[in-house]
N, C-alpha and C positions, 0 to 999 in steps of 0.2 A: 244793362250791360252784362255780358257773359264772359267769364274767364275760363277758357278751356285748358284741359291738361296738355302738356307738351310731351309728345312721343320722342324719345331719344334714340337715334339711329346709329350715331358714331360719337367718339370722345369729343370732337370739336364742339358738340352742342352742349357739352357739360358746362354749366354756369360756374365761374370761378368763386362765386358768393352763394352760399346756401342759407336761407332763413329758416330759423327753428322757433317754434312757440312752446312754451313750458307752462303747463297747467299744475298748479299746486293742489294739495288736499285741504279740505276745510268744511266738509259736510254740506250743509245747505248754502254756505257761501259760494259753492259752485255755480249758483244762479248769477252771481256778480260776474263770474268768468263768461257766462253766456252773453250778458250784455256787453262786457268789455270786447269780447272777440267780435261781435256783430259790428261794432264800430271799426275795430282793426281791420276786418275784412273788407268794409266799405272804403275805408281810407287808402289801404294798400292797393286795391283793385283800381281805384281811380288814379292813384299815383303811377301805377305800372302802365296803365292804358295811355296816360298822357305822355309818358316817355317812350312810347312805341314798343312797350315790353308786355303787352297784354296776354301773350302766350305763356308767360312764366307762371309757375305755380305760385300761389300766395305764400305757402310754406312748403319746404322740402321735407321738414321733420316736425311731427307733432308728438310731444313727450308729455306724460302725465303721471301723477301718483294720487292714489286714493280716489276722492271725487274727481280729481283732475284726469284720472285714468278714464273714468266714464265719459267725460267731456271729450276727451281726445279720441276714444273709440267711436263715439257717435260722429264726430267730425270726418275721420278718415273713412269710415264706412260710407258716409253720405257722398263724399268726393269720389270714392271708388265706383260706387253704384251708378252715380249721376254723370260722372266724367266731367264735373264742373264744380267750382267753388261758389258759384253763384247759388244763393239760398241756403248755404250751410249754416250761417248765423241765425236764420229764422228757424231752421230745423232744431238747433240747440235750444233756443228760447221755447220752442214748442214742447220739447222734452221736459223743460223745468216748469212750465205751466201745467203740464201733465201730472208731475209729481206733487204739486202743492195741494193743500187740503185746508179746509176751514177748521178753526179751533172753536171750542165753546165760548171762549172770551169774545171772539169776533161776533157772536151771535147776541151778545149783551148790548142793548142800546145805550149809546152814550158812555161806555165804560171808560174810555180814555179821558172824557170831560169830567166825570166824576172823580176820577183818580187825581186829575191835575187840581181839582179843587181842594184836596187834602194837602196837595203839595204847596199850595198858596199859603197854608197855615203853617207848614213845616217844610223848609227847604231841603231837609235831609230825606224826605220822601221821594221815592223815584218818580219820574215823569210818567204820565199816562201811557205813552208808547213803550216806555220800558216795562211797565207792569204788564201791558198786553203781551209783549214778547216772552217775558218771564213766565207767565201762567200758561201761555200757549206751549212752551217747551216742556213745562212741567207736565202737561197733558200728554204730549207726544212721548215723553220718556216713560210714562206709565202704561199708556195705551197703544203706543206705536203710531206709525204713519202708514195709511193703507197701501200706498204704492211705493213705499221705501223700506219699512221694516216692521216687524211684529214681535211683541214679547213672547219668549218661550217660558216653559216651566222653570222656576228658579232652582238652582242647584244648592241644596242645604249643605251647610259646613258639617262634614262628618270627621274632620280632622281635629278641630279644636272645640267643636260643639258650641260655637258661638253664633246665635241667630243673627247678630249684626254683621256676621261674615258671609252672609248668603250671597251667591253669585247670580246676579240678573243678567240674562243673555237675550239677545234679540236674534230673530231670524231674518236674514237678508234676501230670502227667496223673493219677496215682492219687488225688491230692487233689481234682482236678476231678470224677472219677468218684464219689468218696465224698460230695462236696458235692451233686451232682445226685441222689444216691440219697435225700438228706434234705431237699432243697428243690426246688421246682417252678419252673422258669425258663421264660420270662421273668417277672420280678416287677414288676407294676404295681399301684399302689394309688391310692386317692383319699381325699380328706378327706370328700367328700359321703357315702361309704359307711362312714365311721367307721374307716377302716383306717389303720394306722400308716404313717408315712412312713419310707422306707428311704434313708439316705445313706451312700455309701461313698466313700473317698478313695484316690486313686492319685496318682503323680507322673509328669508328662510329663518325660522325660529331657532333651530338648533345650531346653525352656522353663523347666525347674527350677521348676515351679509346681504346687501342689496341683490336681487335677482331681477334682470332685465328681460322682458319679453319683446320680441322684435318681429315686425311683419315683413322685413326683408330677408332674403335667403342668405346663408353663410357660404364660406368658400367652397364647401363641398356640395353646394346645390340644394341642401336641405334647410328647413327652418327649425331651429332648436336653440335652447338656452343652456349655456354650461357655466358652472360655478364651482367653487371648492378648489381643492388641489388639482394641479395640472401635471399629467405625466403619461407613462405608458399604461394602457389598459390591460385587463386580464386576457384579452383576445390575441395579444402578441405572442407568437410562437417562436420567433427568431429575431436576432438583432437586426436582420435586414427589413423586418416589418415595422421596427420601432418608430421610425421617423414618420411613417403614414398612420400609425395607430395611436398617437398621443391624443388624449382626450381629458376633459375635466372629470373631476371626481363624481359630480352629479350633472346629469344632462336630462332636460325636458324636451321632448320632441313633439313637434306639431306641424307635421307636413302640410296640412291644409290651411294653416294660419292660426292666428291668435284666437282663442276661444273665450266665451263669456266667462268661464270659470277663472281664467287668468285675470280678467278685469276685477272680478270679485275678490280674488286673492289680494289684489292691490288695495282693496277697500275694507279688508277685515280688521277693523279698528279693535285693538286689544281690549280685553275685558268686556266691551260692549257686544262683540260678535265672537262666535266660536271660531277655532282655527279653520283656515281654508286648507283643504287637503288635495294634493295633486300627485299623480303617479310620476315618479322620478326614476330614471335609470341611474343605477349606481355602478360605477366602474371600479370599485375596490371591494375586497372581501371583508375589510376591517369595519365597514360601516355598521353602527349600532342602530337598529331600528326598533320600534315599539310594535311588537306583533299583534297587540290588542287592537291597533288601529288599522291593520291591514284590510283592505277592501277587495274581495275577489269576485264581487257580484255586479258592480257598477261598470259596465262596459263602455259607457259614454266617457269615462274618464281615463280609459286605457290608452297610453300612446302606442305608436307603431312598435312592432316587436324589437326589443333590444338586441344588439349583436351578441355573438357567442362570448361567453365569459363575463356577461353583465347580468345584473338582477334588477327587478323592478319592484319598488315598494312605495308606499305613501310617505310623503313628507308634509310638513305643516308650515303655514305661511300666515304672515300678519301684514298689516297696512305698511306700504312703503314709505309713508310719511315718518316712521320712526327713525329712518336713517337718511332718507332722501326726500324730504317734502317738496324741495325745489330741485328736480333731477338734472341740474345743468351738467354736473361732472359726468354722470352716466351718459348723457347725450353726446358729450365731447368724445368719450372713450369709444362709444358705439360708432360714431362717425369716422374716427380714426380707423377703427378695426375694418369697417366696410371698404374704405377706399384703399387701404394697404393690402388687405388679405383678400378681399372679394374682387374688387376692381383692378387691383394689382397696379396701382399707379406708382411711379418710381419717386415722384416729387410733386410739390404743389398740390397737396390736398385742398379741395374747395374751402374757402374761408367760411366761418360761421358768424351769423348775426342772430342774436337772440332777442326774443320778446318774452318777458317774464311778468305775469300777472300776480302780484304780492297781495294775497288776501288777508294777511295778518300784519297790521300797521306796525312799522318799526318804532316810530315815534308817537308819544302820547304826552300832551301838554300838562296834565294833572297826575297827582299821586292818587291812587284809589284808597278810600277810607273805609270801605266796608268789605265783608267777606267775598260777596259776588264779584266786586270790582277787582279784588286782588287775584282771584282765580282767573278772571278774564284777561287781565294784564300778563299773568304768568303764561297762559296758553298762547298769546300773541308772540311772546318772546321766545317760546319753544318752537313754534311752527313758522315763524316769519322767514323771509328769504335771507339765507346766510351765504350766498354764493359769490359775494364780492371778492373773497379771498381766492376762490377757484378761478374766477375770471382773471384776477390780476397774475396768478401763477401761469395760466395759459398764455397771457400777453407776454410775461417775462420770458417764458420758454420760447416763444416765437421770436423775440428779440435776440435771444442767445443763439438761436438757430441761424437767424440772419447774420449775426456777427461771426459765427463759425464758418458759414459759407463764403462770406466776404473775405475772411482771412486765408481760406483755401485758395480763393481766386487770386488773392494778392501773392500768396506763396508760389503758385504755378507761374505767374507773371514774372516773378523775381528769380525763376530758374530753379526752385526747390524740386528735388526729384519727385515724380509722381508716385513711384513705388513707395517712397518714404511717407507720403501722404496717406496712400491707401493702407499702409501698414498700421499708421495710426488710427484710421477709421476702422480697421478690423479688431482693434482691442475691445475687450470685454468691458461693459459697463459694470459699475458697482451695484447699482440698483437693479430691480427687476421690472419687467414690463407688465402692466395690469392685465393686458389681454392674455398672457400665458403664465404669469408668475414666474418667469425665468429671466435670466440675464440675456442681453443681447449685445450687439456691437454698437460702437459709436455711430456707425453709418446708418444702422437701423433707428438710432435715436433721433438723428437729423431728419430722417424721412417721416417719422411718426409724430411730428409736431404740427398741430393745426392752429392757424391764426384765428383767435376769437377777437374780431376787430371791433365789435360793438355789442353792448347789452342794454336793451331798452327796458327799464323797470317801470311798470305801471302800478301805482300804489292805490289800494283801497283805502278810503278814508274812514276812520272809526267815528261814527256820529255820536251825539251826546246820549243816545238811548241804548248803547251797547250793554249786553249781558254776557255772563260767562258761558251759558249754554247756547250761544248764538248759532253754533253748528248744527243744532237740532231744530232750528226754527224752520219748519216747512209750511208755515201758514201762508195762505194766498196773499195776504197783505204784505208780508215780509218778502216773499219770493218776487212779487211785482216790483217792490221797491228796490231790491238788490239788482234785478235786471236793469231798471232804470238807472240806478246809481252807476252801475258798471258802464253802461253805454255813455252817459253824460260825462262822468269823470274821466273816462278814457278819451273822449273827444277832445277835451280841454288839453290833456297830456300829449296826444298824438300830433297836435299841431306843432309843437316845439320839436318833437322827434323827427318828424318828416323833413321840417325845414332845417334841422341842425345836422343830424348825424346818421340816421338809420340807412341812408343810400349814399355812402361816400363815393366819390369818383373812383372808378375802376382803374 
């Protein structure tokens, strides 16, 4: 079976429901996402074909943070290049099998059996499988993983002269090379061609704000990411130009599409990796930069020439998981911006249905009693899916918009003056819009609400052998098991999702 991309030639072909899949960050747990996605792709493909909707994209939006950004980039690149979703799951699994490596523990005959024999004498001893994972990750932390990361020279503490304060950093160049082997960069897609939208999230260190890279064009026909303060740029020479020359304080331009450097910026885990550096156009003269980090030689990282009155400098980025490990909110905002400002629809933004693969279990039946177990549980709580509040807010806002529109209809039918209603709609909001950081009108508010009518959360189960450094376990045995677990656990959950709610009547 082959699901082809749908080319959109007019607004009537725009589906009223768009599906989005969100990939979390989680290091080697990304292999679980590969297995989960393979089943999701198979199940949705069959479901759509049975319903006579085989021409629809499996997903309209693919979002990702950290290792999820890598999975998302590989999928969108594959679909764009092959013009089909068929085989995309196998491609992602192929990538993870390529990344995996054997650890020295895997070469020791009967290691797990020997360790389990000690456990039979003392139940506090870890299981043999836990020990295999534990010592595998210890090896990878010290020696690196050939196709993922390599240790760099440690940075000695010259501030406090404390040898225990040495900074151990890894080089992610092997990961970049592996990524570029499986995805074709730059990645640019378009709605007109029926191609999925790629959204990746990183964090600007100095601004402490999520930065979203988008494979779709903006309203001016360019591909760019803007963040920071919003207002009139230095290039404005008169008040007449102001309306057309408002821009964000920081702009990253990528006319040809998302680059591999942007994906790596989303994966730059603090402390473990050095800062990701990207050239950014600055539209204010007050911006403070660190000249010691300026790069005037690497032309591969230079964006298109900034407009007059702007300057370009390096800015520094960390893993998007710090602020948005499950980027549902960023996906909703990007969806609203595209349909209002790029497609310029006046109402009825396509509804969103989400699939989220939660790599970090929310619930755990037992209380950890050892140091490694405590760290493991802490990490799961920090990085697990926390988007239920965002989902509920989106639903409530949609309900309020429906109520407001119903009341306006009732008022018109009851003879209320239309000019009075319009006067009310033209009033300024107290809050500001996320897309511009400025106040708008009540009319704008009603038009900028999207209905998130369903979120399917697929949960990874923590097995009894879990360890705190599980995100570093790229051993062949673990990667194969994660792929299998992702596929099988998702298959069980998808049955209820498809039968119950993911495709509500239109």
